[in-house]
N, CA, C and O atoms as a GROMACS GRO file, in nm:
protein
  520
    1MET      N    1  10.823   7.080   0.008
    1MET     CA    2  10.731   7.064  -0.096
    1MET      C    3  10.740   6.974  -0.162
    1MET      O    4  10.847   6.957  -0.219
    2SER      N    5  10.624   6.872  -0.181
    2SER     CA    6  10.609   6.750  -0.265
    2SER      C    7  10.625   6.774  -0.389
    2SER      O    8  10.591   6.884  -0.432
    3LYS      N    9  10.670   6.697  -0.458
    3LYS     CA   10  10.706   6.717  -0.640
    3LYS      C   11  10.639   6.566  -0.672
    3LYS      O   12  10.622   6.467  -0.601
    4SER      N   13  10.610   6.594  -0.803
    4SER     CA   14  10.569   6.474  -0.864
    4SER      C   15  10.630   6.475  -1.001
    4SER      O   16  10.684   6.573  -1.052
    5ILE      N   17  10.617   6.354  -1.055
    5ILE     CA   18  10.682   6.334  -1.192
    5ILE      C   19  10.559   6.305  -1.291
    5ILE      O   20  10.468   6.229  -1.258
    6TYR      N   21  10.560   6.351  -1.378
    6TYR     CA   22  10.463   6.303  -1.476
    6TYR      C   23  10.507   6.253  -1.603
    6TYR      O   24  10.579   6.326  -1.671
    7ILE      N   25  10.475   6.138  -1.645
    7ILE     CA   26  10.543   6.055  -1.736
    7ILE      C   27  10.426   6.055  -1.876
    7ILE      O   28  10.304   6.051  -1.856
    8PHE      N   29  10.469   6.059  -1.976
    8PHE     CA   30  10.394   6.013  -2.107
    8PHE      C   31  10.427   5.868  -2.151
    8PHE      O   32  10.546   5.852  -2.178
    9ASN      N   33  10.350   5.761  -2.164
    9ASN     CA   34  10.403   5.659  -2.219
    9ASN      C   35  10.282   5.603  -2.287
    9ASN      O   36  10.197   5.534  -2.230
   10PRO      N   37  10.282   5.636  -2.406
   10PRO     CA   38  10.157   5.627  -2.508
   10PRO      C   39  10.158   5.460  -2.520
   10PRO      O   40  10.048   5.406  -2.534
   11ASP      N   41  10.283   5.370  -2.513
   11ASP     CA   42  10.287   5.267  -2.527
   11ASP      C   43  10.183   5.170  -2.436
   11ASP      O   44  10.137   5.065  -2.480
   12ASN      N   45  10.156   5.219  -2.310
   12ASN     CA   46  10.081   5.168  -2.225
   12ASN      C   47   9.966   5.049  -2.248
   12ASN      O   48   9.954   4.947  -2.180
   13ASP      N   49   9.894   5.086  -2.349
   13ASP     CA   50   9.831   4.972  -2.397
   13ASP      C   51   9.900   4.835  -2.440
   13ASP      O   52   9.878   4.722  -2.394
   14LEU      N   53   9.981   4.873  -2.532
   14LEU     CA   54  10.098   4.745  -2.576
   14LEU      C   55  10.156   4.696  -2.464
   14LEU      O   56  10.154   4.574  -2.450
   15CYS      N   57  10.215   4.772  -2.366
   15CYS     CA   58  10.294   4.699  -2.248
   15CYS      C   59  10.193   4.608  -2.166
   15CYS      O   60  10.226   4.501  -2.115
   16LEU      N   61  10.054   4.668  -2.158
   16LEU     CA   62   9.954   4.610  -2.069
   16LEU      C   63   9.934   4.476  -2.131
   16LEU      O   64   9.939   4.373  -2.064
   17ALA      N   65   9.908   4.480  -2.279
   17ALA     CA   66   9.861   4.351  -2.352
   17ALA      C   67   9.969   4.241  -2.340
   17ALA      O   68   9.934   4.124  -2.322
   18ASN      N   69  10.097   4.274  -2.348
   18ASN     CA   70  10.202   4.201  -2.358
   18ASN      C   71  10.217   4.152  -2.206
   18ASN      O   72  10.182   4.035  -2.191
   19GLY      N   73  10.257   4.213  -2.099
   19GLY     CA   74  10.257   4.190  -1.959
   19GLY      C   75  10.381   4.157  -1.900
   19GLY      O   76  10.394   4.122  -1.783
   20ASP      N   77  10.498   4.172  -2.006
   20ASP     CA   78  10.624   4.144  -1.972
   20ASP      C   79  10.702   4.268  -1.920
   20ASP      O   80  10.713   4.364  -1.996
   21PRO      N   81  10.750   4.272  -1.813
   21PRO     CA   82  10.848   4.399  -1.774
   21PRO      C   83  10.931   4.412  -1.852
   21PRO      O   84  10.977   4.526  -1.846
   22ASN      N   85  10.979   4.349  -1.928
   22ASN     CA   86  11.119   4.367  -2.034
   22ASN      C   87  11.047   4.378  -2.183
   22ASN      O   88  11.126   4.352  -2.274
   23TYR      N   89  10.943   4.404  -2.216
   23TYR     CA   90  10.874   4.416  -2.322
   23TYR      C   91  10.903   4.530  -2.390
   23TYR      O   92  10.882   4.642  -2.343
   24LEU      N   93  10.964   4.505  -2.533
   24LEU     CA   94  11.031   4.625  -2.609
   24LEU      C   95  10.902   4.658  -2.723
   24LEU      O   96  10.863   4.582  -2.813
   25PRO      N   97  10.862   4.764  -2.696
   25PRO     CA   98  10.726   4.804  -2.799
   25PRO      C   99  10.777   4.826  -2.943
   25PRO      O  100  10.898   4.847  -2.946
   26PRO      N  101  10.718   4.827  -3.059
   26PRO     CA  102  10.766   4.853  -3.186
   26PRO      C  103  10.814   4.996  -3.169
   26PRO      O  104  10.773   5.085  -3.095
   27LEU      N  105  10.926   4.993  -3.274
   27LEU     CA  106  10.986   5.150  -3.289
   27LEU      C  107  10.886   5.253  -3.306
   27LEU      O  108  10.913   5.353  -3.239
   28THR      N  109  10.777   5.262  -3.377
   28THR     CA  110  10.708   5.367  -3.378
   28THR      C  111  10.652   5.377  -3.275
   28THR      O  112  10.628   5.497  -3.264
   29ALA      N  113  10.604   5.311  -3.164
   29ALA     CA  114  10.571   5.346  -3.049
   29ALA      C  115  10.677   5.445  -2.942
   29ALA      O  116  10.665   5.552  -2.882
   30ARG      N  117  10.774   5.353  -2.958
   30ARG     CA  118  10.873   5.412  -2.879
   30ARG      C  119  10.944   5.578  -2.941
   30ARG      O  120  10.999   5.657  -2.865
   31LYS      N  121  10.926   5.601  -3.091
   31LYS     CA  122  10.953   5.716  -3.140
   31LYS      C  123  10.831   5.813  -3.076
   31LYS      O  124  10.851   5.930  -3.042
   32MET      N  125  10.729   5.758  -3.068
   32MET     CA  126  10.601   5.842  -3.038
   32MET      C  127  10.616   5.883  -2.891
   32MET      O  128  10.592   5.999  -2.860
   33GLU      N  129  10.652   5.800  -2.807
   33GLU     CA  130  10.700   5.808  -2.663
   33GLU      C  131  10.821   5.921  -2.659
   33GLU      O  132  10.825   6.002  -2.567
   34ASP      N  133  10.928   5.921  -2.774
   34ASP     CA  134  11.037   6.001  -2.731
   34ASP      C  135  10.978   6.142  -2.788
   34ASP      O  136  10.995   6.240  -2.716
   35ASP      N  137  10.917   6.158  -2.898
   35ASP     CA  138  10.911   6.296  -2.936
   35ASP      C  139  10.782   6.360  -2.872
   35ASP      O  140  10.770   6.482  -2.888
   36LEU      N  141  10.681   6.292  -2.798
   36LEU     CA  142  10.596   6.386  -2.702
   36LEU      C  143  10.643   6.363  -2.552
   36LEU      O  144  10.578   6.391  -2.451
   37ALA      N  145  10.732   6.323  -2.557
   37ALA     CA  146  10.776   6.293  -2.407
   37ALA      C  147  10.740   6.419  -2.285
   37ALA      O  148  10.715   6.391  -2.168
   38PHE      N  149  10.746   6.563  -2.341
   38PHE     CA  150  10.744   6.666  -2.293
   38PHE      C  151  10.535   6.722  -2.287
   38PHE      O  152  10.490   6.826  -2.240
   39LEU      N  153  10.480   6.641  -2.333
   39LEU     CA  154  10.343   6.642  -2.344
   39LEU      C  155  10.283   6.680  -2.182
   39LEU      O  156  10.197   6.764  -2.156
   40PRO      N  157  10.341   6.610  -2.106
   40PRO     CA  158  10.239   6.617  -1.955
   40PRO      C  159  10.286   6.749  -1.932
   40PRO      O  160  10.222   6.794  -1.836
   41ALA      N  161  10.384   6.849  -1.983
   41ALA     CA  162  10.416   7.016  -1.947
   41ALA      C  163  10.279   7.050  -1.930
   41ALA      O  164  10.239   7.097  -1.824
   42TRP      N  165  10.195   7.026  -2.039
   42TRP     CA  166  10.050   7.106  -2.044
   42TRP      C  167   9.988   7.105  -1.924
   42TRP      O  168   9.939   7.207  -1.876
   43TYR      N  169   9.984   6.975  -1.860
   43TYR     CA  170   9.890   6.950  -1.720
   43TYR      C  171   9.946   6.908  -1.589
   43TYR      O  172   9.878   6.871  -1.493
   44ALA      N  173  10.077   6.917  -1.593
   44ALA     CA  174  10.127   6.912  -1.472
   44ALA      C  175  10.131   7.017  -1.402
   44ALA      O  176  10.097   7.123  -1.453
   45GLY      N  177  10.172   7.011  -1.274
   45GLY     CA  178  10.130   7.126  -1.184
   45GLY      C  179  10.292   7.222  -1.174
   45GLY      O  180  10.401   7.170  -1.196
   46GLN      N  181  10.276   7.344  -1.144
   46GLN     CA  182  10.389   7.432  -1.119
   46GLN      C  183  10.512   7.364  -1.060
   46GLN      O  184  10.490   7.300  -0.958
   47ASP      N  185  10.621   7.364  -1.098
   47ASP     CA  186  10.741   7.302  -1.062
   47ASP      C  187  10.748   7.169  -1.065
   47ASP      O  188  10.853   7.111  -1.036
   48ASP      N  189  10.641   7.108  -1.100
   48ASP     CA  190  10.677   6.930  -1.118
   48ASP      C  191  10.746   6.916  -1.208
   48ASP      O  192  10.778   7.013  -1.276
   49PHE      N  193  10.799   6.769  -1.241
   49PHE     CA  194  10.894   6.718  -1.329
   49PHE      C  195  10.816   6.648  -1.427
   49PHE      O  196  10.704   6.604  -1.402
   50VAL      N  197  10.869   6.638  -1.532
   50VAL     CA  198  10.833   6.565  -1.639
   50VAL      C  199  10.975   6.459  -1.704
   50VAL      O  200  11.088   6.494  -1.741
   51LEU      N  201  10.914   6.331  -1.698
   51LEU     CA  202  11.031   6.238  -1.728
   51LEU      C  203  11.061   6.254  -1.880
   51LEU      O  204  10.967   6.258  -1.960
   52LEU      N  205  11.172   6.262  -1.915
   52LEU     CA  206  11.221   6.264  -2.059
   52LEU      C  207  11.334   6.172  -2.084
   52LEU      O  208  11.419   6.149  -1.997
   53PRO      N  209  11.335   6.117  -2.211
   53PRO     CA  210  11.450   6.005  -2.237
   53PRO      C  211  11.578   6.079  -2.245
   53PRO      O  212  11.682   6.036  -2.194
   54ASP      N  213  11.571   6.178  -2.302
   54ASP     CA  214  11.698   6.275  -2.311
   54ASP      C  215  11.682   6.416  -2.256
   54ASP      O  216  11.567   6.460  -2.254
   55MET      N  217  11.783   6.494  -2.210
   55MET     CA  218  11.748   6.617  -2.187
   55MET      C  219  11.747   6.705  -2.299
   55MET      O  220  11.823   6.697  -2.396
   56PRO      N  221  11.650   6.799  -2.280
   56PRO     CA  222  11.624   6.887  -2.423
   56PRO      C  223  11.767   6.999  -2.410
   56PRO      O  224  11.832   7.022  -2.308
   57GLU      N  225  11.787   7.052  -2.534
   57GLU     CA  226  11.871   7.186  -2.532
   57GLU      C  227  11.829   7.274  -2.461
   57GLU      O  228  11.707   7.290  -2.463
   58ARG      N  229  11.911   7.364  -2.371
   58ARG     CA  230  11.862   7.439  -2.291
   58ARG      C  231  11.784   7.534  -2.348
   58ARG      O  232  11.680   7.568  -2.292
   59GLU      N  233  11.833   7.605  -2.503
   59GLU     CA  234  11.761   7.695  -2.551
   59GLU      C  235  11.617   7.667  -2.595
   59GLU      O  236  11.529   7.752  -2.607
   60TRP      N  237  11.606   7.546  -2.617
   60TRP     CA  238  11.470   7.503  -2.658
   60TRP      C  239  11.372   7.498  -2.545
   60TRP      O  240  11.253   7.530  -2.557
   61LEU      N  241  11.429   7.454  -2.432
   61LEU     CA  242  11.346   7.457  -2.312
   61LEU      C  243  11.324   7.604  -2.270
   61LEU      O  244  11.213   7.623  -2.220
   62ASP      N  245  11.400   7.708  -2.278
   62ASP     CA  246  11.394   7.817  -2.240
   62ASP      C  247  11.294   7.906  -2.349
   62ASP      O  248  11.220   7.990  -2.299
   63ASN      N  249  11.292   7.890  -2.460
   63ASN     CA  250  11.208   7.929  -2.555
   63ASN      C  251  11.058   7.894  -2.555
   63ASN      O  252  10.970   7.967  -2.600
   64LEU      N  253  11.034   7.747  -2.486
   64LEU     CA  254  10.924   7.683  -2.472
   64LEU      C  255  10.880   7.762  -2.359
   64LEU      O  256  10.768   7.813  -2.364
   65GLN      N  257  10.951   7.777  -2.262
   65GLN     CA  258  10.860   7.829  -2.126
   65GLN      C  259  10.843   7.972  -2.161
   65GLN      O  260  10.727   8.008  -2.139
   66LYS      N  261  10.906   8.051  -2.201
   66LYS     CA  262  10.866   8.164  -2.260
   66LYS      C  263  10.760   8.193  -2.328
   66LYS      O  264  10.686   8.282  -2.287
   67CYS      N  265  10.730   8.121  -2.452
   67CYS     CA  266  10.638   8.089  -2.551
   67CYS      C  267  10.492   8.042  -2.450
   67CYS      O  268  10.387   8.105  -2.459
   68ILE      N  269  10.505   7.940  -2.370
   68ILE     CA  270  10.358   7.905  -2.308
   68ILE      C  271  10.383   7.918  -2.161
   68ILE      O  272  10.325   7.840  -2.087
   69ASP      N  273  10.461   8.007  -2.112
   69ASP     CA  274  10.469   8.010  -1.978
   69ASP      C  275  10.442   7.911  -1.886
   69ASP      O  276  10.352   7.922  -1.803
   70ILE      N  277  10.523   7.803  -1.897
   70ILE     CA  278  10.520   7.678  -1.806
   70ILE      C  279  10.645   7.653  -1.709
   70ILE      O  280  10.757   7.684  -1.750
   71HIS      N  281  10.630   7.607  -1.602
   71HIS     CA  282  10.737   7.608  -1.500
   71HIS      C  283  10.778   7.473  -1.451
   71HIS      O  284  10.806   7.453  -1.333
   72ILE      N  285  10.782   7.359  -1.566
   72ILE     CA  286  10.798   7.233  -1.546
   72ILE      C  287  10.956   7.219  -1.595
   72ILE      O  288  11.018   7.270  -1.688
   73LYS      N  289  10.990   7.135  -1.499
   73LYS     CA  290  11.137   7.060  -1.507
   73LYS      C  291  11.159   6.921  -1.570
   73LYS      O  292  11.097   6.817  -1.547
   74PRO      N  293  11.251   6.940  -1.648
   74PRO     CA  294  11.275   6.795  -1.744
   74PRO      C  295  11.334   6.723  -1.647
   74PRO      O  296  11.406   6.776  -1.562
   75ILE      N  297  11.308   6.586  -1.652
   75ILE     CA  298  11.402   6.520  -1.544
   75ILE      C  299  11.412   6.368  -1.620
   75ILE      O  300  11.324   6.317  -1.690
   76LEU      N  301  11.558   6.306  -1.584
   76LEU     CA  302  11.584   6.187  -1.651
   76LEU      C  303  11.564   6.032  -1.541
   76LEU      O  304  11.549   6.033  -1.418
   77ASN      N  305  11.567   5.949  -1.602
   77ASN     CA  306  11.555   5.823  -1.516
   77ASN      C  307  11.672   5.844  -1.411
   77ASN      O  308  11.638   5.832  -1.293
   78ALA      N  309  11.787   5.869  -1.434
   78ALA     CA  310  11.868   5.888  -1.362
   78ALA      C  311  11.893   5.974  -1.214
   78ALA      O  312  11.962   5.958  -1.114
   79GLU      N  313  11.808   6.062  -1.257
   79GLU     CA  314  11.792   6.196  -1.176
   79GLU      C  315  11.671   6.179  -1.057
   79GLU      O  316  11.666   6.251  -0.958
   80ILE      N  317  11.574   6.069  -1.086
   80ILE     CA  318  11.460   6.077  -0.992
   80ILE      C  319  11.512   6.064  -0.850
   80ILE      O  320  11.475   6.142  -0.763
   81VAL      N  321  11.606   5.955  -0.823
   81VAL     CA  322  11.615   5.966  -0.648
   81VAL      C  323  11.686   6.034  -0.603
   81VAL      O  324  11.718   6.008  -0.487
   82MET      N  325  11.739   6.141  -0.663
   82MET     CA  326  11.828   6.260  -0.641
   82MET      C  327  11.705   6.403  -0.565
   82MET      O  328  11.729   6.501  -0.494
   83ASN      N  329  11.582   6.351  -0.621
   83ASN     CA  330  11.478   6.478  -0.576
   83ASN      C  331  11.403   6.417  -0.488
   83ASN      O  332  11.404   6.296  -0.465
   84ASP      N  333  11.318   6.522  -0.424
   84ASP     CA  334  11.194   6.492  -0.322
   84ASP      C  335  11.076   6.461  -0.420
   84ASP      O  336  11.000   6.550  -0.459
   85ILE      N  337  11.067   6.345  -0.452
   85ILE     CA  338  10.944   6.310  -0.527
   85ILE      C  339  10.841   6.233  -0.435
   85ILE      O  340  10.865   6.139  -0.358
   86SER      N  341  10.731   6.290  -0.460
   86SER     CA  342  10.639   6.208  -0.368
   86SER      C  343  10.518   6.153  -0.433
   86SER      O  344  10.430   6.095  -0.369
   87SER      N  345  10.515   6.172  -0.562
   87SER     CA  346  10.408   6.094  -0.664
   87SER      C  347  10.447   6.080  -0.796
   87SER      O  348  10.524   6.169  -0.832
   88PHE      N  349  10.416   5.993  -0.884
   88PHE     CA  350  10.392   5.944  -1.006
   88PHE      C  351  10.266   5.978  -1.062
   88PHE      O  352  10.163   5.969  -0.996
   89PHE      N  353  10.269   6.025  -1.205
   89PHE     CA  354  10.146   6.029  -1.291
   89PHE      C  355  10.170   5.997  -1.413
   89PHE      O  356  10.184   6.090  -1.492
   90PRO      N  357  10.182   5.857  -1.462
   90PRO     CA  358  10.183   5.810  -1.586
   90PRO      C  359  10.082   5.837  -1.660
   90PRO      O  360   9.976   5.865  -1.605
   91TRP      N  361  10.089   5.836  -1.786
   91TRP     CA  362   9.959   5.814  -1.873
   91TRP      C  363   9.900   5.654  -1.846
   91TRP      O  364   9.778   5.636  -1.850
   92GLY      N  365   9.966   5.573  -1.826
   92GLY     CA  366   9.897   5.437  -1.745
   92GLY      C  367  10.024   5.349  -1.687
   92GLY      O  368  10.139   5.337  -1.728
   93TRP      N  369   9.958   5.294  -1.578
   93TRP     CA  370  10.083   5.194  -1.527
   93TRP      C  371  10.045   5.072  -1.609
   93TRP      O  372   9.933   5.045  -1.654
   94ASN      N  373  10.179   4.989  -1.620
   94ASN     CA  374  10.213   4.901  -1.660
   94ASN      C  375  10.353   4.812  -1.613
   94ASN      O  376  10.440   4.870  -1.548
   95GLN      N  377  10.364   4.701  -1.643
   95GLN     CA  378  10.486   4.615  -1.572
   95GLN      C  379  10.619   4.678  -1.627
   95GLN      O  380  10.712   4.686  -1.547
   96LYS      N  381  10.635   4.714  -1.728
   96LYS     CA  382  10.729   4.786  -1.810
   96LYS      C  383  10.751   4.885  -1.738
   96LYS      O  384  10.865   4.881  -1.690
   97LEU      N  385  10.669   5.005  -1.697
   97LEU     CA  386  10.689   5.112  -1.663
   97LEU      C  387  10.752   5.119  -1.500
   97LEU      O  388  10.834   5.204  -1.465
   98ILE      N  389  10.701   5.021  -1.416
   98ILE     CA  390  10.724   4.978  -1.298
   98ILE      C  391  10.844   4.935  -1.286
   98ILE      O  392  10.905   4.958  -1.182
   99ASN      N  393  10.895   4.872  -1.381
   99ASN     CA  394  11.019   4.809  -1.402
   99ASN      C  395  11.129   4.908  -1.430
   99ASN      O  396  11.241   4.904  -1.379
  100GLN      N  397  11.078   5.006  -1.526
  100GLN     CA  398  11.160   5.110  -1.536
  100GLN      C  399  11.207   5.211  -1.444
  100GLN      O  400  11.315   5.269  -1.450
  101LEU      N  401  11.097   5.230  -1.340
  101LEU     CA  402  11.121   5.324  -1.259
  101LEU      C  403  11.192   5.242  -1.146
  101LEU      O  404  11.278   5.300  -1.079
  102PHE      N  405  11.163   5.112  -1.122
  102PHE     CA  406  11.227   5.029  -0.993
  102PHE      C  407  11.377   5.048  -1.022
  102PHE      O  408  11.457   5.066  -0.931
  103GLN      N  409  11.420   5.041  -1.171
  103GLN     CA  410  11.574   4.993  -1.218
  103GLN      C  411  11.627   5.156  -1.199
  103GLN      O  412  11.747   5.179  -1.217
  104ALA      N  413  11.540   5.262  -1.165
  104ALA     CA  414  11.585   5.396  -1.159
  104ALA      C  415  11.620   5.405  -1.011
  104ALA      O  416  11.673   5.512  -0.979
  105GLY      N  417  11.604   5.327  -0.927
  105GLY     CA  418  11.594   5.359  -0.772
  105GLY      C  419  11.461   5.408  -0.702
  105GLY      O  420  11.458   5.461  -0.591
  106VAL      N  421  11.348   5.383  -0.784
  106VAL     CA  422  11.224   5.429  -0.705
  106VAL      C  423  11.175   5.293  -0.618
  106VAL      O  424  11.182   5.174  -0.648
  107SER      N  425  11.133   5.345  -0.521
  107SER     CA  426  11.095   5.251  -0.394
  107SER      C  427  10.956   5.187  -0.424
  107SER      O  428  10.864   5.261  -0.458
  108MET      N  429  10.937   5.050  -0.411
  108MET     CA  430  10.800   5.006  -0.476
  108MET      C  431  10.704   5.052  -0.378
  108MET      O  432  10.588   5.028  -0.410
  109SER      N  433  10.721   5.112  -0.268
  109SER     CA  434  10.601   5.214  -0.198
  109SER      C  435  10.542   5.292  -0.296
  109SER      O  436  10.420   5.305  -0.295
  110PHE      N  437  10.616   5.350  -0.388
  110PHE     CA  438  10.550   5.463  -0.480
  110PHE      C  439  10.492   5.392  -0.594
  110PHE      O  440  10.441   5.455  -0.686
  111LEU      N  441  10.498   5.254  -0.594
  111LEU     CA  442  10.465   5.193  -0.773
  111LEU      C  443  10.352   5.097  -0.708
  111LEU      O  444  10.356   5.043  -0.598
  112PRO      N  445  10.250   5.090  -0.809
  112PRO     CA  446  10.136   4.998  -0.801
  112PRO      C  447  10.204   4.842  -0.778
  112PRO      O  448  10.313   4.820  -0.832
  113ASP      N  449  10.151   4.754  -0.711
  113ASP     CA  450  10.182   4.628  -0.654
  113ASP      C  451  10.165   4.537  -0.790
  113ASP      O  452  10.137   4.594  -0.896
  114ASN      N  453  10.176   4.451  -0.787
  114ASN     CA  454  10.140   4.332  -0.910
  114ASN      C  455   9.992   4.307  -0.899
  114ASN      O  456   9.936   4.263  -0.999
  115GLU      N  457   9.923   4.329  -0.795
  115GLU     CA  458   9.761   4.268  -0.825
  115GLU      C  459   9.708   4.411  -0.856
  115GLU      O  460   9.592   4.416  -0.898
  116SER      N  461   9.759   4.502  -0.845
  116SER     CA  462   9.694   4.641  -0.882
  116SER      C  463   9.705   4.633  -1.039
  116SER      O  464   9.612   4.672  -1.110
  117VAL      N  465   9.829   4.576  -1.093
  117VAL     CA  466   9.860   4.578  -1.245
  117VAL      C  467   9.788   4.484  -1.318
  117VAL      O  468   9.747   4.494  -1.434
  118LYS      N  469   9.776   4.394  -1.241
  118LYS     CA  470   9.679   4.280  -1.308
  118LYS      C  471   9.522   4.325  -1.310
  118LYS      O  472   9.450   4.281  -1.399
  119LYS      N  473   9.476   4.405  -1.216
  119LYS     CA  474   9.361   4.457  -1.210
  119LYS      C  475   9.343   4.559  -1.327
  119LYS      O  476   9.233   4.573  -1.379
  120ILE      N  477   9.436   4.620  -1.363
  120ILE     CA  478   9.448   4.733  -1.457
  120ILE      C  479   9.412   4.678  -1.581
  120ILE      O  480   9.318   4.712  -1.654
  121ARG      N  481   9.514   4.570  -1.599
  121ARG     CA  482   9.540   4.472  -1.708
  121ARG      C  483   9.380   4.436  -1.754
  121ARG      O  484   9.325   4.476  -1.856
  122GLN      N  485   9.320   4.348  -1.646
  122GLN     CA  486   9.179   4.308  -1.692
  122GLN      C  487   9.080   4.408  -1.719
  122GLN      O  488   8.990   4.392  -1.802
  123LEU      N  489   9.097   4.514  -1.647
  123LEU     CA  490   8.991   4.624  -1.708
  123LEU      C  491   9.011   4.684  -1.804
  123LEU      O  492   8.919   4.748  -1.854
  124SER      N  493   9.158   4.682  -1.871
  124SER     CA  494   9.174   4.742  -2.004
  124SER      C  495   9.150   4.663  -2.100
  124SER      O  496   9.161   4.711  -2.213
  125HIS      N  497   9.108   4.509  -2.087
  125HIS     CA  498   9.104   4.411  -2.188
  125HIS      C  499   8.980   4.469  -2.262
  125HIS      O  500   8.885   4.528  -2.211
  126ARG      N  501   9.001   4.439  -2.392
  126ARG     CA  502   8.883   4.455  -2.491
  126ARG      C  503   8.730   4.386  -2.464
  126ARG      O  504   8.619   4.418  -2.506
  127SER      N  505   8.776   4.278  -2.376
  127SER     CA  506   8.638   4.236  -2.328
  127SER      C  507   8.553   4.329  -2.217
  127SER      O  508   8.438   4.293  -2.192
  128PHE      N  509   8.596   4.425  -2.165
  128PHE     CA  510   8.525   4.529  -2.107
  128PHE      C  511   8.503   4.666  -2.160
  128PHE      O  512   8.467   4.765  -2.097
  129ALA      N  513   8.533   4.656  -2.298
  129ALA     CA  514   8.508   4.802  -2.394
  129ALA      C  515   8.358   4.787  -2.411
  129ALA      O  516   8.304   4.676  -2.415
  130VAL      N  517   8.282   4.922  -2.423
  130VAL     CA  518   8.158   4.902  -2.454
  130VAL      C  519   8.153   4.916  -2.611
  130VAL      O  520   8.047   4.902  -2.671
   0.00000   0.00000   0.00000
């Protein structure tokens, strides 16, 4: 069975605007990403993964799954290559995220190439806003 990883990266627009794969967003954006990392559990598929910065406490996860009947598994960067992952669904693609996943051992065949990210960056520019 193919599995997907869902990623909440609300710093996407900041990362796209900066363009540097090693960009460090402001602390407020990083905190928001950490605090809301499990948000994709609401729309990910049954038995998919949600990428988290840290593993939640087992009791918290058990209680959450009882309350909202989700069957999403948390996963850390270091665990990505140990699982049969077929696709990634981030909030948005940018060079920082691509670099993060590549550093975690994800093959470039699963990630957008530089031209695709360049096009995403162009289309995300405020000059294209209505």
